[in-house]
C-alpha positions as CSV (number, residue, x, y, z in Angstrom):
1,M,-59.3,113.0,-133.6
2,V,-55.6,113.0,-132.4
3,D,-56.1,110.2,-130.5
4,V,-57.6,108.3,-133.3
5,I,-55.2,109.2,-136.2
6,L,-52.8,108.1,-133.6
7,N,-54.4,104.9,-133.1
8,I,-54.2,104.4,-136.6
9,V,-50.8,105.1,-137.1
10,E,-50.2,102.9,-134.1
11,Y,-52.2,100.1,-135.7
12,I,-50.7,100.2,-139.4
13,G,-47.0,100.0,-138.0
14,V,-47.7,96.8,-136.1
15,I,-49.5,95.2,-139.7
16,S,-46.2,96.4,-141.3
17,F,-44.2,94.5,-138.5
18,A,-46.3,91.6,-138.2
19,I,-46.3,91.0,-142.1
20,S,-42.3,91.6,-141.9
21,G,-41.9,88.8,-139.1
22,A,-44.2,86.1,-140.8
23,V,-42.8,86.7,-144.2
24,I,-39.3,85.5,-142.6
25,A,-40.5,82.8,-140.9
26,I,-42.4,81.4,-143.8
27,N,-39.1,81.8,-146.1
28,K,-36.9,80.0,-143.3
29,K,-39.7,77.3,-143.3
30,A,-41.0,77.8,-140.1
31,D,-44.9,76.4,-139.0
32,A,-47.8,78.7,-137.8
33,V,-46.3,78.8,-134.4
34,G,-42.9,80.3,-135.9
35,A,-44.9,83.0,-137.9
36,V,-46.5,83.9,-134.7
37,F,-43.8,83.9,-132.6
38,F,-41.5,86.1,-135.2
39,A,-44.5,88.5,-135.7
40,L,-45.0,89.5,-132.3
41,L,-40.9,89.7,-131.7
42,T,-40.5,91.7,-134.4
43,C,-43.7,94.0,-133.0
44,F,-43.0,94.3,-129.5
45,G,-39.8,93.0,-129.0
46,G,-37.7,96.9,-129.6
47,G,-40.2,97.7,-126.9
48,L,-39.8,95.4,-124.4
49,I,-36.1,96.1,-124.6
50,R,-37.0,99.5,-124.4
51,D,-39.2,99.1,-120.8
52,I,-36.4,97.2,-119.3
53,A,-34.3,100.0,-119.6
54,L,-36.4,102.3,-118.4
55,G,-37.4,100.0,-115.7
56,D,-41.2,100.1,-116.6
57,V,-42.3,96.9,-115.0
58,P,-46.3,97.0,-116.1
59,R,-45.2,97.6,-119.7
60,I,-42.9,94.7,-119.1
61,L,-45.4,91.9,-117.3
62,T,-47.7,92.8,-120.2
63,V,-45.5,93.0,-122.8
64,T,-47.7,95.5,-124.5
65,S,-50.6,98.0,-123.1
66,N,-52.8,97.1,-125.6
67,Y,-53.8,93.4,-126.4
68,Y,-55.4,94.4,-129.3
69,L,-52.1,95.1,-130.8
70,A,-51.2,91.8,-129.9
71,L,-54.2,90.3,-131.3
72,V,-54.1,91.9,-134.8
73,C,-50.4,90.9,-134.8
74,I,-51.3,87.4,-134.7
75,I,-54.2,87.6,-136.8
76,V,-51.9,88.8,-139.4
77,S,-49.1,87.0,-139.4
78,L,-51.6,83.4,-139.4
79,I,-53.2,85.3,-142.3
80,C,-50.0,85.5,-143.9
81,F,-49.3,81.9,-143.3
82,A,-52.3,80.9,-144.7
83,L,-52.1,83.0,-147.7
84,A,-48.5,80.9,-148.3
85,F,-50.6,77.7,-148.8
86,I,-52.2,79.2,-152.0
87,P,-50.2,79.5,-155.0
88,K,-51.1,82.2,-156.4
89,T,-50.5,84.4,-153.7
90,A,-47.1,81.9,-152.3
91,S,-45.5,83.6,-155.2
92,F,-45.2,87.2,-153.5
93,I,-44.0,85.2,-150.5
94,T,-41.0,83.5,-152.7
95,K,-37.0,84.8,-152.3
96,H,-38.0,87.0,-155.7
97,R,-40.8,89.1,-153.5
98,H,-38.9,88.6,-150.5
99,D,-36.8,91.0,-150.1
100,F,-39.2,93.7,-151.8
101,I,-41.8,92.8,-149.1
102,I,-39.1,93.2,-146.3
103,D,-38.1,96.6,-146.8
104,F,-41.3,98.2,-147.4
105,T,-42.9,96.7,-144.9
106,D,-40.1,97.5,-142.1
107,A,-39.7,101.0,-143.7
108,I,-43.2,101.7,-142.2
109,G,-42.9,99.6,-139.0
110,L,-39.4,101.2,-138.1
111,S,-40.9,104.7,-138.6
112,V,-44.2,104.3,-136.5
113,F,-42.3,102.1,-133.4
114,C,-39.6,104.6,-133.6
115,V,-42.1,107.6,-132.5
116,F,-43.9,105.5,-130.3
117,G,-40.7,105.0,-128.2
118,V,-40.0,108.4,-127.7
119,D,-43.3,109.0,-126.9
120,V,-43.4,106.0,-123.7
121,A,-40.2,107.5,-122.6
122,I,-41.6,111.2,-122.4
123,E,-45.5,109.9,-121.2
124,L,-42.9,108.4,-118.0
125,G,-41.6,111.8,-117.5
126,H,-38.0,111.5,-118.9
127,T,-36.4,114.5,-120.5
128,N,-33.0,113.8,-121.2
129,P,-32.8,113.8,-125.3
130,I,-30.3,111.2,-125.2
131,L,-32.4,109.1,-123.4
132,L,-35.2,109.9,-125.8
133,I,-33.3,109.5,-129.2
134,F,-32.1,105.8,-127.7
135,C,-35.8,104.6,-126.9
136,G,-37.3,105.9,-130.3
137,C,-34.3,103.7,-131.9
138,I,-34.4,100.8,-129.6
139,T,-37.9,100.7,-130.1
140,G,-37.9,100.5,-133.9
141,V,-34.2,98.4,-134.4
142,G,-35.1,96.3,-131.5
143,G,-37.6,93.9,-132.8
144,G,-35.9,93.1,-136.3
145,M,-32.7,92.4,-134.5
146,L,-34.1,89.6,-132.4
147,R,-36.1,88.6,-135.0
148,D,-33.2,88.4,-137.3
149,I,-30.5,86.5,-134.9
150,C,-33.3,83.7,-134.3
151,S,-33.7,83.5,-138.2
152,A,-29.5,83.2,-137.9
153,E,-29.3,86.3,-140.1
154,I,-26.9,89.5,-139.9
155,P,-29.6,91.7,-138.1
156,F,-30.7,94.4,-140.9
157,I,-29.4,97.1,-138.5
158,F,-25.4,96.1,-139.5
159,R,-26.2,95.3,-143.3
160,K,-29.2,96.6,-145.3
161,H,-29.4,99.7,-147.4
162,I,-28.6,102.6,-144.4
163,Y,-30.8,101.2,-141.4
164,L,-30.0,103.2,-138.5
165,I,-29.4,106.1,-139.3
166,P,-33.0,107.2,-141.2
167,T,-34.2,105.8,-137.3
168,L,-31.7,108.3,-135.4
169,C,-32.6,111.0,-137.8
170,G,-36.7,110.8,-137.3
171,A,-35.8,109.9,-133.0
172,I,-33.8,113.1,-133.1
173,F,-36.4,115.3,-135.1
174,Y,-38.9,113.9,-133.1
175,T,-36.9,115.3,-129.8
176,L,-36.3,118.4,-130.6
177,T,-39.6,119.4,-132.3
178,Y,-42.3,117.8,-130.4
179,K,-42.3,120.7,-127.8
180,H,-41.9,123.9,-130.3
181,I,-44.9,122.6,-133.0
182,H,-48.4,120.6,-132.9
183,H,-47.7,116.9,-131.6
184,L,-49.0,115.4,-134.0
185,A,-47.1,117.2,-137.0
186,S,-43.7,116.8,-135.5
187,L,-44.9,112.7,-135.2
188,L,-46.1,112.7,-138.7
189,I,-42.6,114.4,-140.2
190,A,-40.4,112.1,-138.3
191,I,-42.2,109.2,-139.5
192,G,-42.2,110.8,-143.1
193,I,-38.7,111.5,-142.5
194,I,-37.9,107.8,-141.7
195,I,-39.8,106.1,-144.4
196,A,-38.3,108.7,-147.3
197,F,-34.6,108.4,-145.9
198,R,-35.2,104.2,-146.1
199,V,-37.3,104.4,-149.5
200,L,-34.3,106.3,-151.2
201,A,-31.4,104.2,-149.6
202,I,-33.0,100.7,-150.9
203,K,-34.1,102.5,-154.4
204,F,-30.3,103.8,-154.3
205,K,-28.9,101.1,-152.5
206,W,-27.2,103.1,-150.1
207,N,-24.7,101.2,-147.9
208,L,-22.2,102.1,-145.6
209,P,-18.6,100.8,-147.0
210,V,-17.8,97.3,-146.0
211,P,-14.0,96.1,-145.4
212,K,-13.3,93.2,-147.6
213,G,-10.9,90.0,-145.8
214,E,-7.8,89.3,-147.2
215,G,-9.0,85.9,-148.0
216,E,-11.8,87.1,-150.4
217,G,-9.8,88.1,-153.2
218,I,-7.7,84.1,-153.2
219,K,-11.7,83.0,-152.2
220,D,-12.8,84.4,-155.5
221,S,-10.4,83.1,-157.9
222,V,-10.4,79.2,-156.7
223,S,-14.2,79.6,-157.1
224,E,-13.4,81.0,-160.7
225,N,-10.6,78.1,-161.4
226,E,-13.2,75.5,-160.1
227,D,-15.8,76.6,-163.0
228,K,-13.4,76.6,-165.9
229,E,-12.4,73.3,-167.7
230,I,-8.7,72.3,-167.4
231,T,-7.7,70.8,-170.7
232,L,-4.5,68.6,-170.2
233,P,-1.6,68.5,-173.2
234,D,-1.4,66.1,-175.3
235,E,1.9,64.7,-174.1
236,A,-0.2,64.5,-170.6
237,K,-2.8,62.5,-171.8
238,I,-2.7,58.4,-171.7
């Protein structure tokens, strides 16, 4: 029963990240190949970075240990791409709905892949808490980082409503509790922590402080003056 629940959770994470990657590809005017590529990169990019760091050659060679996950990812991305050609559903993938879809699916995918990243490291025999937390975080955010870089965007992790901190909290909780409470309970609570943190950050627009450059004030004043109509005095009129 536990294995069934874990499989369901894993597929939910893949579907969420596949939607996230495909929607960004659609908004970047990519074709079907681009949608599939972005979806696969979002789902498995973080795991690939983790496996390279751990030296897990079998997973590196197969990209993912479960071909069905890759197949589901491809199918979901193609469905999203096809829906973009239907006027009523395409409206949900326009800029007005784009942020909501990305934030919602990213929160779910981020939480699931984070805890499963810790699990992979544990299965390989690693016990160092720092390494386990690193594996969880890089699995959760790595794919999204690669996706954003390929789409010529600053990665969410550096700008989007406290992205890394929830992942870090979930990874730390799971690393510290998986031995002391039921494995499934620890995993689900960690997922819940990350999702709750991300939803609250999005709802209340929590962001880390960002310094303003010296030229921003001048730039803003120039742009404001450009919008104003300039009236010449009568003596200057010809």
